[in-house]
C-alpha positions in Angstrom: 20.9 33.0 -2.8 22.6 30.0 -1.3 23.7 26.7 -2.8 20.1 25.4 -2.8 19.3 27.7 -5.7 21.0 25.1 -8.0 18.7 22.3 -6.8 15.5 20.9 -8.4 13.6 20.0 -5.2 10.8 22.4 -4.5 11.5 22.0 -0.8 15.2 22.9 -1.2 14.3 25.8 -3.4 12.0 27.2 -0.7 15.1 27.7 1.3 17.4 29.1 -1.4 17.1 32.7 -0.2 17.6 31.9 3.5 20.6 33.6 5.2 21.6 30.1 6.4 24.5 28.8 4.3 22.7 25.6 3.3 24.3 22.7 1.5 22.4 19.9 -0.3 23.2 16.4 0.9 26.5 15.5 -0.8 30.3 15.3 -0.7 30.8 19.1 -0.8 29.0 19.5 2.5 30.7 16.5 4.1 34.2 17.7 3.0 33.4 21.2 4.5 32.5 19.6 7.8 35.7 17.6 7.9 37.8 20.6 6.9 36.3 22.7 9.7 35.9 19.8 12.1 32.5 21.2 12.6 29.3 19.3 13.5 26.6 19.0 10.8 23.1 20.4 11.4 20.8 18.3 9.2 17.3 19.6 8.6 14.9 17.2 6.8 11.4 18.1 5.6 9.2 18.5 2.5 7.7 21.4 0.7 4.1 21.0 1.9 5.0 20.4 5.5 3.2 23.0 7.7 5.6 22.9 10.7 8.6 23.0 8.3 7.2 26.4 7.1 6.8 27.6 10.7 10.4 26.7 11.6 11.7 28.2 8.4 9.9 31.5 9.1 10.9 31.6 12.7 14.5 30.5 12.5 16.0 29.9 9.0 14.9 33.3 7.7 16.2 35.0 10.8 19.6 36.6 10.3 20.6 36.2 14.0 19.7 32.5 14.0 21.5 32.0 10.7 24.6 33.7 12.1 24.8 31.1 14.9 24.3 28.2 12.4 26.9 29.6 10.0 29.5 30.2 12.6 29.4 26.8 14.3 27.8 24.3 12.0 27.7 23.0 8.4 24.0 23.1 7.6 22.4 20.6 5.2 18.9 20.5 3.8 17.2 17.2 2.7 13.9 16.7 0.9 12.6 13.5 2.5 10.4 12.7 -0.5 13.4 12.7 -2.8 15.8 11.0 -0.3 13.8 8.6 1.8 17.0 6.6 2.4 18.6 9.5 4.3 15.3 10.3 6.1 14.8 6.8 7.3 18.2 6.5 8.9 17.9 9.7 11.0 14.2 9.2 11.7 15.1 5.8 13.2 17.7 7.7 15.4 15.2 10.4 16.5 12.5 7.9 17.3 14.9 5.7 19.2 16.3 8.6 21.3 13.2 10.7 21.8 10.3 8.3 21.5 8.7 10.2 18.7 9.4 11.6 15.3 8.1 13.9 12.5 9.0 16.8 10.3 10.8 19.1 10.3 13.4 16.7 11.6 16.5 18.3 13.2 19.5 16.2 13.7 23.1 17.0 14.6 25.9 14.7 13.2 29.6 14.3 13.4 31.5 15.1 10.2 31.4 11.4 9.4 27.5 11.6 9.5 26.9 9.8 12.8 24.1 11.3 14.8 24.4 12.4 18.4 21.4 14.6 19.1 18.0 15.1 17.4 14.4 16.2 17.5 11.7 17.7 15.3 10.4 21.2 15.4 12.1 23.6 17.8 10.8 27.2 18.4 13.4 30.0 18.2 13.2 30.5 21.9 12.0 28.3 24.7 8.2 27.9 24.8 5.5 25.2 25.0 7.9 23.1 27.1 10.3 22.9 24.2 13.9 24.2 24.4 14.7 27.1 22.1 16.5 26.4 18.9 19.2 29.1 19.5 19.8 27.8 23.0 20.3 24.2 21.6 22.6 25.4 18.9 24.8 27.3 21.4 24.9 24.4 23.8 25.8 21.8 21.1 28.5 24.1 19.8 29.9 24.4 23.4 29.8 20.7 24.0 31.4 20.0 20.6 34.3 22.2 21.5 34.7 21.3 25.2 33.8 17.6 25.1 34.6 16.7 21.6 35.8 13.2 22.1 32.9 12.3 24.3 30.4 13.5 21.7 32.2 11.4 19.0 32.2 8.3 21.2 28.5 8.8 21.9 27.7 9.1 18.2 29.7 5.9 17.5 27.7 4.0 20.2 24.4 5.4 19.1 25.1 4.4 15.5 26.0 0.9 16.7 22.7 0.6 18.5 20.9 1.7 15.3 22.6 -1.1 13.4 21.1 -3.6 15.8 17.6 -2.3 14.7 18.2 -3.3 11.1 16.9 -6.9 11.5 13.7 -8.2 13.1 13.0 -11.6 14.5 11.7 -13.9 11.8 9.7 -17.2 11.9 10.9 -20.6 10.9 7.9 -21.0 8.6 5.1 -19.0 7.0 2.8 -18.0 9.9 -0.6 -19.8 10.0 -2.9 -17.4 8.2 -6.1 -18.2 10.1 -4.6 -17.6 13.6 -2.4 -14.7 12.7 -5.0 -12.8 10.7 -7.8 -13.5 13.3 -5.5 -11.9 15.9 -4.9 -8.9 13.6 -8.6 -8.4 13.0 -9.2 -8.5 16.8 -6.6 -5.8 17.2 -8.5 -3.6 14.8 -11.8 -4.4 16.6 -10.2 -3.3 19.9 -9.0 0.0 18.3 -12.2 0.7 16.4 -14.0 3.9 17.2 -17.6 2.8 17.4 -18.9 6.4 17.8 -17.1 8.1 14.9 -15.6 5.3 12.8 -11.9 4.8 12.1 -9.3 3.5 14.5 -7.9 5.0 17.7 -8.3 8.5 18.9 -7.3 11.9 17.6 -5.4 12.6 15.4 -6.9 10.1 12.9 -4.8 9.3 9.8 -6.1 7.5 6.8 -4.2 4.2 6.4 -5.9 2.6 3.5 -3.8 -0.6 3.8 -5.8 -1.3 7.0 -9.0 -1.2 5.1 -7.8 -3.3 2.2 -6.8 -6.0 4.7 -10.2 -5.9 6.4 -12.0 -6.2 3.1 -9.8 -9.2 2.2 -10.3 -11.0 5.5 -14.1 -10.4 5.2 -14.0 -12.0 1.7 -11.8 -14.8 2.8 -13.5 -15.8 6.1 -16.9 -14.2 5.9 -16.2 -11.9 8.8 -18.9 -9.3 8.4 -17.6 -7.1 11.2 -14.2 -6.6 9.4 -16.1 -5.4 6.3 -18.3 -3.1 8.3 -15.4 -1.5 10.2 -13.8 -0.6 6.8 -17.0 0.7 5.3 -17.7 2.9 8.3 -14.2 4.3 8.3 -14.6 5.1 4.6 -18.0 6.7 5.0 -16.8 8.8 8.0 -13.9 10.2 6.0 -16.1 10.9 3.0 -18.7 12.8 5.0 -16.3 14.6 7.3 -14.0 17.6 7.0 -11.1 15.6 5.7 -12.7 15.4 2.3 -12.7 18.5 0.0 -16.4 18.8 -0.7 -15.9 21.5 -3.3 -12.9 20.4 -5.3 -12.6 16.7 -4.5 -9.7 14.8 -3.0 -8.7 14.2 0.6 -6.6 16.2 3.1 -3.8 14.5 5.0 -5.5 13.6 8.3 -8.2 14.6 10.8 -7.0 16.6 13.9 -10.0 15.5 15.9 -11.7 12.1 16.5 -15.0 13.1 14.8 -13.3 13.7 11.4 -14.4 17.4 11.4 -11.1 19.4 11.4 -8.5 18.4 8.8 -4.8 19.1 8.4 -5.3 20.6 5.0 -2.3 19.4 2.9 -3.1 17.0 0.1 -0.7 14.2 -0.8 -0.7 12.2 -4.0 -0.2 8.8 -2.2 -3.3 9.4 -0.1 -5.5 10.1 -3.1 -4.2 7.0 -4.9 -4.7 4.6 -1.9 -8.0 6.1 -0.8 -9.4 5.8 -4.3 -8.5 2.1 -4.4 -10.1 1.6 -1.0 -13.3 3.3 -2.0 -13.5 1.3 -5.2 -13.1 -1.9 -3.1 -15.7 -0.6 -0.7 -18.1 -0.1 -3.6 -17.6 -3.7 -4.7 -17.8 -5.1 -1.1 -21.0 -3.2 -0.3 -22.7 -2.8 -3.6 -23.2 0.8 -2.7 -22.4 3.2 -5.6 -21.7 6.0 -3.0 -18.2 4.7 -2.5 -17.4 4.5 -6.2 -18.6 8.1 -6.6 -16.2 9.2 -3.9 -13.4 7.5 -5.8 -14.5 9.1 -9.1 -14.6 12.5 -7.5 -11.1 12.0 -5.9 -9.6 10.9 -9.2 -11.1 13.8 -11.1 -9.4 16.1 -8.6 -6.0 14.5 -9.3 -6.6 14.5 -13.1 -7.6 18.2 -13.0 -5.2 19.7 -10.4 -2.2 17.3 -9.9 -1.4 16.1 -13.4 1.4 17.3 -15.6 0.5 18.2 -19.2 2.5 15.2 -20.4 0.8 12.8 -18.0 2.8 12.4 -14.8 1.3 13.2 -11.4 2.5 15.9 -9.1 3.3 15.2 -5.4 1.3 17.4 -3.1 -0.6 20.6 -2.4 0.3 22.6 0.7 -2.0 23.2 3.7 -1.2 26.9 3.9 -2.2 29.7 1.6 -2.9 33.4 1.7 -6.4 34.2 3.1 -8.4 35.8 0.2 -9.1 38.9 2.3 -5.4 39.5 2.7 -4.4 38.8 -0.9 -3.6 42.5 -1.7 -1.3 43.0 1.3 2.4 43.5 0.3 3.7 40.6 2.4 0.6 38.6 3.4 0.9 35.9 6.0 -0.2 32.4 4.9 -2.5 30.4 7.2 -3.6 26.8 7.3 -6.8 26.0 5.3 -7.4 29.5 4.0 -8.1 28.2 0.5 -10.9 25.9 1.8 -12.7 28.0 4.5 -15.9 30.0 4.0 -17.7 32.7 5.9 -21.5 32.3 6.1 -22.2 35.8 4.6 -19.8 34.9 1.8 -21.9 31.8 1.0 -25.1 33.9 1.1 -23.7 36.4 -1.4 -22.4 33.7 -3.8 -25.3 31.3 -3.7 -28.4 33.4 -3.3 -31.5 31.2 -3.1 -29.4 28.0 -3.0 -27.5 29.2 0.1 -30.0 27.8 2.6 -29.7 24.2 1.2 -25.9 24.4 1.1 -25.6 25.8 4.6 -27.9 23.1 6.2 -26.2 20.3 4.2 -22.6 21.3 5.3 -23.2 22.7 8.8 -22.5 26.3 8.1 -22.8 28.6 11.1 -23.0 32.5 11.2 -19.9 32.7 13.5 -18.0 29.7 12.1 -18.3 26.0 12.9 -14.8 24.8 13.8 -15.1 22.6 16.9 -11.4 23.2 17.6 -9.0 25.9 16.4 -5.6 25.3 18.0 -3.9 28.3 16.2 -6.9 30.7 15.9 -6.9 30.4 12.1 -10.5 29.4 11.6 -12.2 32.3 13.6 -15.5 33.2 12.0 -15.1 30.7 9.2 -16.6 27.3 8.3 -15.0 24.0 7.5 -17.3 21.9 5.3 -18.6 18.6 6.5 -21.9 16.7 5.8 -24.2 17.7 8.6 -27.4 16.3 7.1 -28.2 13.7 4.4 -30.0 14.9 1.3 -33.1 12.9 2.2 -33.2 14.4 5.8 -32.8 17.9 4.5 -35.6 17.4 1.9 -38.0 16.2 4.6 -37.2 19.2 6.8 -38.0 21.7 4.1 -40.8 19.8 2.3 -38.9 19.4 -0.9 -37.7 16.4 -2.9 -34.3 14.8 -2.7 -33.8 15.6 -6.4 -34.5 19.3 -6.0 -32.1 19.4 -3.0 -29.4 17.6 -4.9 -29.8 19.9 -7.9 -29.4 23.0 -5.6 -26.3 21.5 -4.1 -24.8 20.7 -7.5 -25.4 24.3 -8.5 -23.8 25.6 -5.3 -20.8 23.4 -5.7 -20.1 24.8 -9.1 -20.5 28.4 -8.0 -18.2 27.9 -5.0 -15.6 26.1 -7.0 -15.5 29.0 -9.5 -15.3 31.5 -6.7 -12.6 29.5 -4.9 -10.5 29.3 -8.0 -10.0 33.1 -7.8 -8.3 32.8 -4.4 -4.6 32.5 -3.9 -3.8 28.8 -4.3 -1.8 26.7 -1.9 1.8 25.8 -3.1 1.9 22.9 -5.5 4.9 20.5 -5.2 5.2 19.7 -8.9 7.9 17.1 -8.8 6.9 13.7 -10.2 7.9 10.7 -8.0 8.0 7.3 -9.5 6.7 5.4 -6.5 3.7 7.7 -5.9 2.9 7.7 -9.7 2.9 3.9 -9.5 0.2 4.0 -6.9 -1.8 6.6 -8.8 -1.5 4.5 -12.0 -3.0 1.6 -10.1 -6.0 3.7 -8.9 -6.8 5.2 -12.3 -6.4 1.8 -14.0 -8.7 0.1 -11.5 -11.2 2.9 -11.9 -11.1 2.3 -15.6 -12.3 -1.2 -15.1 -14.8 -0.6 -12.4 -16.5 2.8 -12.6 -18.7 1.8 -15.4 -20.2 -1.3 -13.8 -20.3 0.2 -10.3 -21.5 3.7 -10.9 -22.7 3.8 -14.4 -19.9 6.2 -15.3 -18.6 4.8 -18.5 -17.2 8.0 -19.9 -15.4 8.7 -16.6 -14.0 5.1 -16.7 -12.6 5.6 -20.2 -11.0 8.8 -19.1 -9.4 7.2 -16.1 -8.0 4.4 -18.2 -6.5 6.9 -20.6 -5.0 8.9 -17.7 -3.4 5.7 -16.4 -1.9 4.9 -19.8 -0.5 8.4 -20.2 1.1 8.4 -16.7 2.7 5.0 -17.3 4.1 6.3 -20.7 5.4 9.4 -18.9 7.4 7.3 -16.5 8.6 4.9 -19.1 9.7 7.6 -21.5 11.4 10.0 -18.9 12.4 7.9 -15.9 13.3 4.5 -17.2 16.3 3.6 -19.4 15.7 0.1 -20.8 19.3 -0.3 -22.1 20.8 0.0 -18.6 17.6 -1.1 -16.8 17.8 2.1 -14.6 14.7 3.5 -13.0 14.9 7.1 -11.6 12.9 8.4 -8.7 12.2 12.1 -9.4 11.4 14.2 -12.5 11.0 18.0 -12.5 11.6 20.8 -15.0 12.6 18.4 -17.8 15.2 16.5 -15.7 15.0 13.0 -14.1 17.4 12.2 -11.3 18.1 10.0 -8.2 18.3 6.2 -8.7 15.1 4.6 -7.7 14.6 2.9 -4.4 12.8 -0.4 -3.7 9.4 1.3 -3.3 9.8 3.0 -6.7 10.1 -0.4 -8.4 7.5 -2.1 -6.2 4.8 0.6 -6.5 5.4 1.0 -10.3 5.1 -2.7 -10.8 1.8 -2.7 -8.8 0.5 0.1 -11.1 1.5 -1.7 -14.2 -0.1 -4.9 -13.1 -3.4 -3.0 -12.5 -3.0 -1.3 -15.8 -2.4 -4.7 -17.6 -5.7 -6.0 -16.1 -7.5 -2.9 -17.5 -5.6 -2.7 -20.8 -4.2 -6.1 -21.8 -1.2 -4.8 -23.8 1.8 -7.0 -23.7 4.1 -3.9 -23.2 2.7 -3.3 -19.7 3.4 -6.9 -18.5 6.8 -7.0 -20.2 7.8 -3.8 -18.4 6.5 -5.1 -15.1 8.6 -8.3 -15.6 11.7 -6.3 -16.4 11.2 -4.1 -13.4 10.7 -7.1 -11.1 13.9 -8.8 -12.3 15.8 -5.6 -11.7 14.2 -5.0 -8.3 15.3 -8.4 -7.2 18.8 -7.9 -8.4 19.2 -4.6 -6.6 17.2 -5.0 -3.3 16.4 -8.7 -2.5 17.9 -9.9 0.8 19.2 -13.4 -0.1 20.1 -14.1 3.5 17.0 -13.2 5.4 14.3 -12.5 2.8 12.4 -9.4 2.0 13.6 -6.4 0.1 16.0 -3.7 1.4 15.0 -0.1 0.7 18.3 0.8 -0.9 21.1 -0.9 -2.9 23.6 -0.2 -0.1 26.0 1.4 -2.6 25.8 5.0 -1.3 28.5 5.3 1.5 26.8 8.4 2.9 23.7 6.3 3.9 24.9 4.7 7.2 22.3 1.9 7.3 20.9 -0.4 4.7 17.4 -0.6 6.1 14.4 -2.8 5.4 11.1 -1.1 6.1 8.9 -3.1 8.5 5.9 -0.8 9.1 3.0 -0.2 6.7 2.3 3.5 7.4 1.0 6.2 5.1 2.9 4.4 2.4 3.2 0.6 2.6 6.6 -1.1 2.7 8.3 -2.2 -0.5 8.3 -5.8 0.8 4.5 -5.8 1.4 3.7 -4.5 -2.0 6.2 -6.8 -3.6 4.6 -9.9 -2.0 1.3 -8.9 -3.6 3.1 -8.2 -6.9 4.8 -11.6 -7.0 1.6 -13.4 -6.1 0.0 -11.7 -9.1 2.9 -12.3 -11.5 3.2 -15.9 -10.5 -0.4 -16.4 -11.6 0.5 -15.0 -15.0 4.0 -16.4 -15.6 5.4 -19.5 -14.0 8.5 -18.8 -12.0 9.4 -20.9 -8.9 11.7 -18.3 -7.6 8.9 -15.9 -7.0 6.9 -18.3 -4.9 10.0 -18.9 -2.8 10.6 -15.2 -2.3 7.0 -14.7 -1.2 7.3 -17.4 1.4 10.7 -16.2 2.6 9.3 -12.7 3.0 6.3 -13.9 4.9 8.6 -15.9 7.2 10.8 -12.8 7.7 7.7 -10.8 8.8 6.2 -13.9 10.5 6.7 -12.8 14.2 5.3 -9.4 13.4 2.3 -10.8 11.6 1.6 -13.1 14.5 2.0 -10.6 17.2 1.5 -7.1 15.8 -0.4 -7.5 12.5 -1.8 -4.0 12.8 1.7 -2.6 12.2 1.9 -4.4 8.8 -1.6 -4.5 7.3 -0.4 -4.6 3.7 1.8 -7.5 4.5 -1.1 -9.1 6.3 -3.1 -8.6 3.1 -0.4 -10.5 1.3 -0.6 -13.3 3.8 -4.4 -13.3 3.3 -4.0 -13.5 -0.5 -1.3 -16.3 -0.1 -3.7 -18.3 2.0 -6.7 -17.8 -0.2 -4.8 -18.4 -3.5 -5.4 -16.5 -6.6 -7.8 -17.4 -9.4 -7.5 -16.2 -13.0 -10.6 -14.9 -14.8 -10.0 -14.4 -18.5 -12.7 -13.0 -20.8 -12.0 -13.5 -24.5 -14.2 -12.2 -27.3 -14.8 -9.5 -29.9 -15.2 -5.9 -28.6 -18.9 -5.5 -27.9 -21.9 -6.0 -25.6 -21.3 -9.8 -25.1 -17.9 -9.2 -23.6 -19.0 -6.1 -21.6 -21.8 -8.1 -20.0 -19.3 -10.6 -18.7 -17.0 -7.9 -17.5 -19.9 -6.3 -15.5 -20.5 -9.6 -13.7 -16.9 -9.8 -12.6 -16.6 -6.1 -11.7 -19.7 -6.0 -9.5 -18.5 -8.9 -7.3 -15.9 -8.3 -4.7 -13.2 -10.9 -5.5 -9.9 -9.5 -4.2 -8.2 -12.8 -4.9 -9.0 -12.8 -8.6 -6.7 -11.7 -11.4 -8.9 -10.4 -14.2 -8.1 -10.0 -17.9 -10.5 -9.1 -20.7 -9.2 -9.1 -24.3 -10.2 -9.5 -27.9 -8.8 -12.3 -30.1 -6.1 -10.2 -31.5 -4.8 -9.3 -28.0 -5.0 -13.0 -27.0 -2.8 -13.9 -29.9 -0.2 -11.2 -29.0 -0.2 -12.3 -25.3 0.1 -16.1 -25.9 3.8 -15.7 -26.3 4.1 -14.3 -22.7 1.1 -16.3 -21.3 1.0 -19.7 -22.9 -1.9 -20.9 -20.8 -4.1 -18.4 -22.8 -3.2 -19.8 -26.2 -6.2 -22.0 -26.6 -8.7 -19.6 -25.1 -11.3 -18.3 -27.5 -14.9 -17.2 -27.8 -17.7 -19.6 -28.3 -19.8 -19.5 -31.4 -18.9 -15.9 -32.2 -19.7 -14.8 -28.6 -17.4 -13.8 -25.8 -16.5 -16.5 -23.3 -15.1 -16.4 -19.8 -12.6 -18.8 -18.3 -12.3 -19.2 -14.6 -8.9 -20.8 -13.7 -6.8 -21.8 -10.7 -3.2 -22.7 -10.9 -3.4 -22.4 -14.8 -6.1 -25.1 -14.9 -9.4 -23.8 -16.3 -13.0 -24.8 -16.0 -15.0 -25.1 -19.2 -15.7 -21.6 -20.7 -19.1 -19.9 -20.1 -20.7 -17.4 -22.4 -23.7 -15.9 -20.5 -23.7 -13.6 -17.4 -25.8 -16.2 -15.6 -23.4 -19.0 -16.2 -20.5 -16.8 -15.2 -22.2 -16.0 -11.9 -22.5 -19.7 -11.3 -18.8 -20.4 -12.3 -17.6 -17.7 -9.8 -19.6 -19.2 -7.0 
């Protein structure tokens, strides 16, 4: 076992028995490189990364390759999910020097951590137009010895160029929302796939922040096409192979343009953001289908990715042992093995229900994969919705109810059979940022699933799940005395100081939880976190929030994320957080920070809004202005009727609170504008307010409909 055996990261532990003499990122490794005057080989990945596994099996588990690494390099492993600060610095280098990036990331550094060569996956020997890993190692070792000064000078120059990328051109004023956001929507229209839904060509990644922006712009401007593009993308993902139709949840992305073939890993941040997008889709469309997809996704997370104490795990791998090879002494894992089905297997398991299931999900006798780049799907079927229930019922002369009942029975049987298979690896670390997103999704579902899908019991369960997760993070990862938030928890130990996204995402989750469960503690914690985030990460000179504190000398650059990708930037989420907070608690500094951040991102918003859709959603919210909807009254049907009115309308620029008189009294200390709010004649009343000025209260659903407009 090498030094990684002492680490907590599941990714590092996967490499603890490699013959490579790995170091974790830290001073011990840096000192060894300086002592030996040896270049550093830095390998960055994460535990559910398919190509990380491939490179590990081909190279890092190979004694001959390890011998070359051990002789000429100091080798360091980094889990990008635990150390996004390190990952971002060297990803910026790889993207700048090669034009692309990804994981595993392979970078060679001088002993003072300056990069001079990099890439992603390398095969052990030259193939597929890629140079072989061993050849690269030997050439770098030769150049380091024979042209040492030249390499060091090159690394210095490249690092200097990276520093120039730390800032972006900002605007003198907040960009005009109408022009900037109209341009952004047109960019989405140009990229929209009118045949299959979604944006661009293969591979297709879910980027829920895009959909949240389109829904907001449709609500703000009445642009129906923006809404329809978002709804079509959501429906295509829900019906396609990217969704797990047996166990719930979504896989990472679609390999093909038609959403048929997924890359099978499941990430917590995808489940959280997609659940939020589907809930908004249900509100925007009035179609319960979208709410049911959200409910199914959240049930998967609650069942499979939740710690016994309430925190949420990070991911499930794409690879697992095929069930037919489970008894082999050293079985080879393959992608999607847990999720694939043979037609005869379905026949044997489902009996008379097999025909309905096979027609619904496009099952073919010889397999149905339209593409199989690594010949891992031969003779097997990937589930996707090939026919609607109504269409299938007409074809066989049955009723939709009978077909749906057969499919429900089939799903339960296949779920039970699948649970006996070897499971994919579970990355069971708890990350604060991703938990914040998941808390937001469960809390929102707690408010909306009852009114949107008639799922009151599920809604109550979701709200309790959100509470437990927030308590988990507060009790294990937050120290109120020092105001310290930690990023990672695993095996009873929390570690790594939180980054800006940990604060921002958790605040977002707490604000959603506060709207679903109006306890002062959630708001008080959000306020404390926001104050601390601003102290640690706010850029007083340019605006926006840095990703790091800048205190770690091993992290060469203090970067500020400017791309809303699979995870939105801390600055984007923080703009939305401050817009919400400023409509609860008066604080002029927050409004100034929102405007300065929008100015900082102004040029990007005006020219490349598609790159920052969550920031664009912040601009949309800033332009529309937030309203406060407060429902006060005893627990009971009166209040629930008013809650249903609000929940069934898509009002993304509304901050909603529902509370009983006792809660109102507790909150009036924090929120003085609520002090005089009360029910009317023993019934619940709703107050619709803007800028802390409220219209007269209303007590009936009909009057609330009118007040909302």
